[in-house]
N, C-alpha and C positions, 0 to 999 in steps of 0.2 A: 504493500500499500504506500508506504513512505517513499519508495523508489519510483513506482509507476505514477502515483498521483501528485507527489510533491517534488519529485525530481532529485531526491537525496542520492548521494553516491552509495552504490550497493555495498562496497567494502566497509564504508563508514557505518552503515546500518547493521551489517553482520557483526562488527566489533561491538557496537552498542548493544545489540541483542545478546551477545555472549556475556557482556558485562551484567546486563539486567538479569539474565538467567542465573548468574552466579550470586546475585543479591536476593533472589526470591525468598529464601527462608526468612529473611528479616523484613521483607516488604509488607506494607500495610496500605491497602487502597484507601482505607478511611483516613489514615494519617496523611497520605499525599493529598487527598481531596480537602482535608481540613486546612493544610498549609496553603494550598492554592486559594481556597475560599477566603481565608483570612487576608491573604495578600490582596486579592481583588476587592475585598470589602474596605480595606484601609488605604488603598491607593486611589487618589482622587482622579488619576488619569484613566482608571478602569470603569467601564460601565458594567456593573455587577451582573445585572439581568441578561444583558446581551452576551457577555463573556460566558455565562453559565449555559445559555442556549447553544452558543457556538461550540463549547467544549463537549457538551453532551452529544451534539450532532457529530462532532469529530469522532467520539468514542463509537457511536453507532456505525459510522462509515468504516471504521477499522474492523469492528467485529463482523461486519457484513462482507468484508473484502474477499473472504474465502468462499462466499456463496452459501454459507450456512451460519445460523445463529444458535449458539449453545445456551441452554437454560442458565448455566453458571455465568456466562457473559452478561446476560440480561440482569441477573441478580447483582452483579458488580456495578453495572450502570445505575441501577436503582439505589445502591448504597451511595454512590457518588452524588446522585441527585438529592438524596436525603440529607447528606452533609451540607451541600450547597444551600438547600432550602432552610436548614437549621441555622446556618451562619447568617442568612439573609434576615432572619427574624430578630426582633429586639432581644436584649439580654433577658428581660423579664419573661418573654414568651418562651425562650429556650429553657429557662429554669422550670417553668410550668410544664412544658412538654416532657422534660427529663423526669420529673416527678410522676407524671401520668404513665409513662412507660414502665416505671418500676413496679 
């Protein structure tokens, strides 16, 4: 996808993928989404809602690139969307939602 659609160098992507795979045991999609969400929310140059839509659309394009969508991939996108939605809410709303989930 990144080579065909975005024009990245294939060798660069292969090395990046090998590195990413080596880091998978410590990887957390929620932590990554939280970091990105906080960055978007506190950076006045970012349009939070638009960047959220664009990022989720990008994730969908990536998971659909092989012609099939796995249920686990869908679940991961939902996790990312939930983190983005949670960060978009006010601090008070987040506390209430966290209490309700417990």
